[in-house]
N, C-alpha and C positions, 0 to 999 in steps of 0.2 A: 504494500500500500504506500505508494509515493505520489507526490503532487509537484507539478511544475508550475511555478508562479510567474506569470507574465506581467511585466511592469506596465503601469498606466502609460499610454503613449506620450503624454506630455513630459514624462521623466526621460524617455528614450531620446528626446531631441535636445536635452540639456547638454552643456559642455561636459567633457569627460570627467573633470573633477567634481562637478555638481552631481552628475549621475552616480558617480562612485560613492559620494557621501550619502545620497538619498537611498541607494541600495543597501548601504551599511546600516542605516537607521531602520529601514524596513525589515532587514534580516534580524536585527536585535528585537524589534517589536514582535515579530512572529515567534522568536524564541521565548520571549517573556510570556506570551499568551499560551503557548503550548505547555510551558512549565506550570502556569497557573492552573491548567486543566489536567495536570499529572500525565501528560502525554510525552513519552520518551521518543524524541526525534532529533535528527540533525538537520540544520538548515544550511545548505551549501550555496555558494555564490558562483554562478556560471556566466557572469557579465550580462548577457541578454535576458537572463531569467534567474530565479532562485529555485532550488529543488529541495523539497521537504522529504527526507528519507525517514519513514516511520519505523521504529524498532520492531523487529519481527514478533516480539511478544504481543504486539497489538494487532497483528494481522488477523483478519476475520472478526474483529471486535466492532460491531455496528455502532456502539456508542462513541468509540474513538473516531471512527470515520465521520459520524455526524458532527462531532465537536470540531474536527479538522475543517470540514466543509463550511461550518458556521464561521469559524475564524477567517477563512479565506474570502468569504463573501461580505464580511463586516470590517475588514481592516483597510484603512485608507492607504492608497498607493498601489493597489493591485488592479490591473486591467482585466485579467481573467486568470483562471486556474484550471489546470488539466489534471485529472486523476489518471495515473499511468501505472502500468506494470513495466518493469525494466528488465532487460535481458542483455547478455553479451551478444554483439552482432558478429556473425561469422561469415554469412553469405546471404545473397538475396533469396535463394530457395529456403534456407533455414528461417529467415525473417518471415517469408510467406507462410510457412507452416505454423509459426507461432501466432501470427495475425489471424489465420484461418481458424485455429482452435479457439481463439479469444472471441471471435465474432460469429461463429457458426450459428448459434441459437438466435442471435439478434437478426440475422439475415434471412431466416426462413420465411419464404413467401413475400419478401420485401424487395423493392427497388433500392439500388445503392450506387454510391460512387466511392472512389478511393482518393484520399489526399495524403501525400507523403511529403514531409519536409526533410531535407538532407543537408548535412554539413560535414566537411572532411574530404579525404581522398578516396574515391570509389570508382569502379569501372562502369558506372551507370549514373544517369542523372535522375532527378525526381520524377520527371514525366515517364521515363522508361520503367522506373520502379512501380508507378501507378498502373501502367498497362500490364506489366507482368503479374502483379498481385491481383488486379481486378479480373484478369482472364482466369486465373486459377480459382478465385472465389466463385465466379459464375459457373465454372465446370464442376467444382467439388463441394459446393454447398447447395442448399435448397433456395438460394436467392432467385427472385423472379426475373430481374433484368437489371442492366446498368442504366442509370439515369443521371446525366451530368448536370442537368438544370434543376430538377426538383426531386432529389433522392429522398426516400423515406429513412434511409440509414446512411450516414457518412462514416466510412472506415478511415480512421486517422492514425498515423504513426509518424514518429520522427527517428531518423537514423543519424546519429551524431558520432562521427568517427567510428569507434568500435562498440557503440552502445545503441540498442534498439529500445525505444519507448513506445509502447502501444497505448493509445489514448482510449480510456473507457468512458470518461465523462468530463464535460467541460462546464464550468460555472462562471457566470459573470462576476467581476470584482466590483468593489465600491468606487474605484477610480480615485482621483485626487492625489495628494502627496502624502508620504509617510508621516504619521503623527509625530509631532515634535520637530519636524524639519524646518518649520516656518516660524518658530517662536511660540509665545504664549499670549493669551487674551483672557479677559475677565468678562463673562457674559451675564448680563442682567436678565435673570430668568423669573418669569411669573407663573409658568405652568400652562400658559395659553399656547395656541397654535404657533403664533409668530416667534416668541422667544425660544420655543423648543426647536423649531426648524432652523432658526438663525444659529443656535448652538451647534446643531448637527452639521450644518454647512461649514462652520469653522473647523470642526473636527475633521471633516472630509478633506478640507483644503490643507491639512497638515499642521493646524494650529492647536497646541495644547490648551484646552479650554477649561478654565475654572468657572465656578458658578457663584453668582451673588443674588440673594433673594431678599427683597424688602417685605417684611411681614407687616401688612396693613391691618391685621387682626385675625386671630383664630388659629388654633393648633392644627385643625383639619387641613387648612390651606398649606401650612408649613410642611406637614407630613406628606401631603400630595405632591408638592413641588420637590421635596427630597426624593420621593419615589421616582418621579419622572427624570430627575437629574441623574439618579443612580442608574436608571434604565438606559439612558443615553450613554453614560460612561461604560457600563457593563457591556453594552451592545456595540459601541463604536469607538471606544477609547480606553479599554481596560489595560492597554500596554503601559499607560502612564498614570501614576497617582496624581490626582488634582485636589483642589480645595473646594469646599462648599461653605460659603459665608452667609450668615443670616444677620440682618440688621433690623431691630424692632422699630417700625416706622409709625406706630399708632399715634404717638405724641406729636410727630411731625405733621401728620395729617390733621390732627386736632388743631394745631397751631395755625395751619393754613386756613382751615374752615373758619376760625374765629377772627383772623386778623388780615387776611389777604383779600384784595378786591376780587369780586366774584368772577369776572370775565378772564382773569389772569391765573386762576387757581390751577388749571391743568398744566400750563407751561411752568409755573413756579414749582409744582410738585416734581416735574421731570428734571428741572434744574437742581433741586435739592438732591434727587437721586444721583445725578451725575457728579455733584460735589462729593457726596459720600462715596460713590464708586471710585472716584479719582483718588481719594485718600486711601481706600483699601488697596487699590492697584499700586499706589506708591509704596505702601507697606510691604506688599508681596512682590515688588519689583516686576510688575507686569506692565508692558508699554502701551497696551491698547484696550479699549472697552468695546463691547458688542451689544447692540440692542436689536430687537425684532421689529423696529419701526419701518413702515412702508409709506412712501410719499402719498399724502392726501387720504390715508385710510380713516383717520379721525382728525378732529379739529386741530389738535396739538401737533399733528404731523405734516402740516404744510411746510413748504420749503422755508418760508420766512420764520415760522415758529421753530423749526429744527435748527436753523442758524442761531437763533437766540438761545436755544437750549444748549447748544454746543459751547457757547461762550462761557458757560459755568464751569467747564472742565479744562484742565491743562493736557489731558490725555486725548490721543486720537480716538475717535468714535467710529467704529465700523458698522455699517448697516447693510448686511448681505441681502435683505429683502426689499431694499429701497424701491426697485422698479417692478416688483412681482405683484400679480393679482392674487386676491385672497384665495380663489379656488386653486391656483397653482400651489400655494402654501399648504392648503388642506391636503392636496394630492400627495405632496412630499411627506406630510405627517402620516398619511395612510400607508405610504410605501415603507416607512421606517418603523411602523407599529405604534405610533404615538397619537393617532387621531382620537381614539376613545379616551385616552388619558386627558387630552386637552378638553374634549367635549364635556367631561365629567368633573373638571377641576373647579373647586369652589372659587367664586370670584368676589373680590372686595374692591369695588370701585369707590374707594374712600373719598375721592375728590371728583365731583362732576360739576363743571362750570355751567352756570346759566348764561346762555348766549355767549359761548366761549369765543375768544378772539381767534381769527384765522390768519391775521396779518401781524406777525410778530414785530414788536417795537421794543428794542432793548431798554430805552429810557423809561417806558411805561412799566415794563416788567421790573426793572431795578427799583422804581419808585414803589411798586406794590410790595416788593420784598423788604422795604425799609421797616414795615410794621411787623416783620417776622423776627422772632427772638432766635438768633443763631445758636444760642446755648442749647436750645432744644435739639437742633441738628447735631451739635457736637456730642451731646449726651447719647444720642442714638448711635452715633459712630463709635463712641467709647464702649457701648454695650454690644458691639458686634461679636458674633461667635464664629470662630473658624474651626471647621472640622475637615478631616480627610474624607473624601467621597466614599471610600469603602467602609467608613464607619458611621455614615449618617443614619443608617437604618438599624443600628445596634439597639437603640431604644433604652439604653441604660439610664437615661435621665428621666424616663417616664415612671412615675410612682405607680405602684400597683402591679407592675409586670411580674414580679416575683410570686405574687399570690395567685396567678392564673393557673387554672387546671391544665396540665400538659400530660397527654397520654400517648402511648404507642399503640394500644389496642382499644378501639372504641367499643362502648357498650352497644348492644343490639338496638337500643332505642335512639342512639345518637344519629343526627343528620350531619354528614360531612360536607363542608363547602370548600371546594378547590378554588382558591383565590388567585392562582397564578395567571400571568398574562396568557391569552389564548395561544400565542406562538409556543410557549413553554409547555402548556398542558396538552397541546396536540402532539408534540414531539414525544413526551413521556406521560401518557395518560395514567391517571390514578384509578386502579381497579380494586374495589373492596367487595368481598363476597356477601357479607351480611348487612351492609349499610347502604342507605341511599346516598349517592354522591351528586351534589349540585356543582356545576361550574359557573361561578360568578366572579369575574375579575375584581380584584380589590378596589379598583377605581369606580365600580358600580355598586359596591356593597351598601353604602348609605342610602342610595335611592331605591334599592330593591329589598331592604329588610322587611318591609311590610308584606311582601309576597311570599316569604318563607313558609313552608308547611309547618304545622304545629309539631313541636318536639320538646322533650324535657331539656335537651342540651344540643347546642350546635358546636361542632369542632371545625375550626378553620385550618386549612392546610396550605403550606407552600414549601418549596424545596428545602430552604434553609431554616424555616421557622421564624424568621425575624419579622416579616410583614404580618404573619399570622398573629404574633404576640401584640404588635402595635394596634392592629384592627380589633382584635378581641378585647383588648383593654379599652379602646375607644367605644365599642358597642356596649360593653358592660356598664359604662357610665350611664347609658340610656336604659338598658335592660339588665340590671345587676344579676350576675351569676349565670346568665344563659349561654355565654360564649366561652369556649376553651380552645386549646390548640392541639391539633393532631401532629405529633412528631413523625418523621418519616418512618412508615411502617415496613419499608422494604429492606 
């Protein structure tokens, strides 16, 4: 079980030194992720590609193969990846026999074509190899016909010097540049569609993305944002540890509501956020900020207002969604598995201007800010909490978690609720012989509690048990003692 990793095309056109550096970073990122998933494998550099050679002890292990494919489709910098079986190359007839045996079942009753890539010194070229192998397959298998334009099966192999690689499966990569190759940014994340997609695009472009959340009120919102940030990191950036910063902004919002002129409230709030973000970025030595703002999406996001907002910060502000339509943003959220996260995220629109200004005027905004007590902002910044992203769901700070019922074997009357993300639950379904199992993603739990069937106890299940504890604790505050945690029974 080996994989050939093709670089994203934009990497291949870089100068030799830049390409070498990016390939080195991608190789290190893949090694880190394989190690994180306890997969023993060597990642080899072959200049135009990387090759992952999986330890023989994992061969035939479907879970290892699934984890490898997930890593290869979610790691920035990869154009595509080929799952291959590798053999010593001796001669074209020997290569044909190996390819025939590999593809025999797949070709039965199907049209096909042969695509061979070749490198090195051989007494044949790629086209001659394709003709030779295609003729043999048509004669010695149950293939229906050769079709060069619309084949049902494409037989693929690469002959590189004295090595034959037979391609069994190709998966598209994420594209972009290797994570960490382009520096670091601090993304202002609210949990909505825009900030989630903006953060993802930064990761994809090779920027190590840290997260900053302004809590405008409510633990449910904070937990939700932590979950989606952790999902983004776990899915598209787990090769690098990053920070999650929370700043309590309730008092800032209250100060704005009480003392700032109504039409300027939205712009002033954004400026306060940028001021705070700039200080956090300075402390963490991060050179740029990221927001999910799109031009003209709301009143505070007109060009003139954005210009006034930017003047509150000394840091560069990147807006990857600036020219995107809302539906395009939602489509990306759906593609990366965060659409339902965003749709179910609690919202706290703490500052809503009446007749908000759409034509930013710096002098008017600064005049409105004169009534704002900056000590309130400084206090909020001083109370910022910085956590490692891999620790944000530990929940150690939550009182009452230790008293939760945690069981390995549910009682017959228990209803088990699988709260994992649909992608995770479909890959490894939870099967219990004696209990009813409901699949309700954690981000839908609050809205669907009322429809649960009657039961003396509900047990929440997730792979690590962390989110189950957080949500069980939260639900028990509303319905004491009814929710517990099912630890991994397998």
